[in-house]
N, C-alpha and C positions, 0 to 999 in steps of 0.2 A: 504497500499497500503506499503512496507517494505521502511526500505533505501536505501536495496540496490536498489529498484525500481529505486527507485530520484535520487542515483547517475550513476543512465546507461542511465536518460534523461540526465543531466545534456551537457553531448560531444556535443549530435545529438541537442543541440537546443544552441547549443553556432557555433557548425557549421554552422545550417541551416541560421545561423541570420551572421555570418560570408560571404557563399552567398546567402544571398539578400542585402545586404550591397551593395559587389559586380557586384551582380546583377544589380542592383543599378546605383548606378556611372556606368556603364561601353555604358544603356540606355542611359541614360542621357548625358556622350560626346559625347554616336553616336549622342544623336536625336543634342543636339548643332552647332555639323559638320556639317545637314546636315543643315542646319540654317541658317548653316555660307557659304555653300558652290554655296544652290542653292537660298536662300530668299534676295544676303546682309546682311544678320545680321536682316532680318528681323520678328519676329515668328508668324508664320500661325493662324489663327483663329483657336484652339481648336471647331470642332464642336462634334454635339449630339452623329451622328450614332459612329464617331471611338473612344469616350471615354465608349460609349455602348461594339463595337469590343476588344477595348484594356479592358473592362471589363471580355469581355464573355472569353477572350483569360492567362489571367490570372484564372481565378472559374477553367479552362483545362487544366492550371500550379496545381494547387494544384487538384484536383481530378485524377491526371495521380500519384503523390507526398504520398495522402493517397493511390494509387491500390497499390503501393509499400512495402505498411507496412502491404494488405491487405493482401500480396500475404501468401500460405507455404514452408514448408521447401521445 
């Protein structure tokens, strides 16, 4: 791999990290607001099915991102 190829990756990693940070923060904020509004601030127990559903959704999002990179011009 050439140095030029490595340099081309840097902005992609940086933008991806910033988007991931922003998405995680927004998701956590929305979760906290929902708990406060609907459960008087008491966090409900996370069920196994909920965790699996979230995991499958994350895998789907990552697969869609990978498919974007696999597209031909």
